[in-house]
C-alpha positions as semicolon CSV with decimal commas, in nm:
position;residue;x (nm);y (nm);z (nm)
1;M;-2,384;3,161;-8,002
2;M;-2,392;2,918;-8,206
3;D;-2,482;2,561;-8,107
4;E;-2,201;2,303;-8,194
5;M;-2,245;2,093;-8,449
6;R;-1,932;1,922;-8,556
7;K;-1,851;1,575;-8,527
8;S;-1,485;1,672;-8,534
9;K;-1,230;1,892;-8,297
10;R;-1,196;2,278;-8,399
11;T;-0,872;2,436;-8,453
12;D;-0,833;2,805;-8,453
13;L;-0,753;2,951;-8,835
14;D;-0,637;3,272;-8,902
15;A;-0,705;3,300;-9,256
16;K;-0,881;3,472;-9,551
17;I;-1,056;3,317;-9,807
18;Q;-1,284;3,468;-10,107
19;L;-1,553;3,210;-10,171
20;K;-1,711;3,135;-10,514
21;L;-2,117;3,061;-10,523
22;L;-2,172;2,737;-10,750
23;K;-2,488;2,824;-10,916
24;H;-2,556;2,752;-11,285
25;G;-2,519;3,092;-11,456
26;E;-2,419;3,298;-11,178
27;E;-2,133;3,410;-11,040
28;Q;-2,087;3,534;-10,695
29;L;-1,758;3,609;-10,495
30;V;-1,801;3,616;-10,141
31;D;-1,455;3,755;-9,941
32;A;-1,440;3,618;-9,559
33;E;-1,216;3,551;-9,274
34;I;-1,157;3,183;-9,145
35;T;-1,226;3,170;-8,758
36;N;-1,153;2,784;-8,703
37;V;-1,119;2,460;-8,931
38;S;-1,208;2,087;-8,851
39;R;-1,118;1,772;-9,041
40;G;-1,517;1,819;-9,163
41;G;-1,587;2,163;-9,194
42;V;-1,492;2,520;-9,160
43;G;-1,660;2,848;-8,924
44;F;-1,602;3,224;-9,151
45;R;-1,712;3,551;-9,100
46;T;-1,823;3,779;-9,355
47;K;-2,029;4,086;-9,417
48;D;-2,219;3,912;-9,677
49;L;-2,558;3,709;-9,603
50;L;-2,548;3,360;-9,740
51;Q;-2,794;3,129;-9,769
52;L;-2,813;2,784;-9,577
53;G;-2,768;2,526;-9,846
54;E;-2,560;2,702;-10,088
55;C;-2,231;2,572;-10,231
56;Y;-1,899;2,744;-10,255
57;Q;-1,553;2,660;-10,399
58;T;-1,256;2,780;-10,189
59;Q;-0,920;2,723;-10,127
60;I;-0,811;2,763;-9,766
61;T;-0,387;2,830;-9,720
62;L;-0,278;2,592;-9,388
63;W;0,029;2,761;-9,207
64;T;0,251;2,558;-9,440
65;K;0,175;2,744;-9,698
66;E;-0,006;2,417;-9,856
67;K;-0,361;2,528;-10,059
68;V;-0,662;2,282;-10,032
69;D;-0,914;2,315;-10,266
70;T;-1,237;2,244;-10,168
71;V;-1,617;2,308;-10,191
72;I;-1,818;2,446;-9,893
73;R;-2,190;2,406;-9,826
74;I;-2,329;2,664;-9,549
75;I;-2,489;2,489;-9,261
76;R;-2,564;2,705;-9,011
77;A;-2,557;3,127;-8,976
78;E;-2,555;3,361;-8,687
79;V;-2,569;3,753;-8,685
80;N;-2,262;3,882;-8,494
81;E;-2,333;4,199;-8,267
82;D;-2,156;4,426;-8,515
83;G;-2,358;4,346;-8,819
84;S;-2,132;4,113;-8,980
85;F;-2,228;3,695;-9,014
86;I;-2,067;3,422;-8,922
87;F;-2,143;3,089;-9,097
88;G;-2,049;2,731;-9,046
89;G;-1,982;2,531;-9,335
90;T;-1,918;2,150;-9,421
91;F;-1,650;2,010;-9,667
92;V;-1,820;1,842;-10,016
93;G;-1,630;1,583;-10,189
94;M;-1,277;1,664;-9,966
95;E;-0,978;1,426;-10,121
96;N;-0,811;1,237;-9,827
97;P;-0,513;1,411;-9,832
98;D;-0,638;1,734;-9,806
99;T;-0,838;1,603;-9,510
100;L;-0,466;1,439;-9,368
101;R;-0,347;1,785;-9,392
102;I;-0,631;1,931;-9,164
103;L;-0,546;1,626;-8,933
104;I;-0,169;1,743;-8,935
105;Y;-0,236;2,079;-8,883
106;Q;-0,442;2,018;-8,570
107;M;-0,192;1,805;-8,424
108;L;0,088;2,040;-8,427
109;N;-0,131;2,320;-8,292
110;D;-0,206;2,124;-8,028
111;Q;0,150;2,081;-7,919
112;E;0,200;2,456;-7,898
């Protein structure tokens, strides 16, 4: 089990995303499933092995169907029992309106 490293509260989010590696001259697309999101980052699962410190561009779709464009830097990794990988990523340069959308999503989920 991964140690808790987030400074912000996690909220479950069931969504699929595609990550695009941000590395000069290299394009790698990775399909992933988001498990949770916080104001500072995201947890996700994928069958692909990613490297700590790498940055990926992605788009997260919230429950309102709003899309949040962001860059995620991989900060932690764990191997799942089924051989897939669980990663934690921190948002890099996320705009304040997008951070606010995530906070609203968390507030509404806490009321359910």
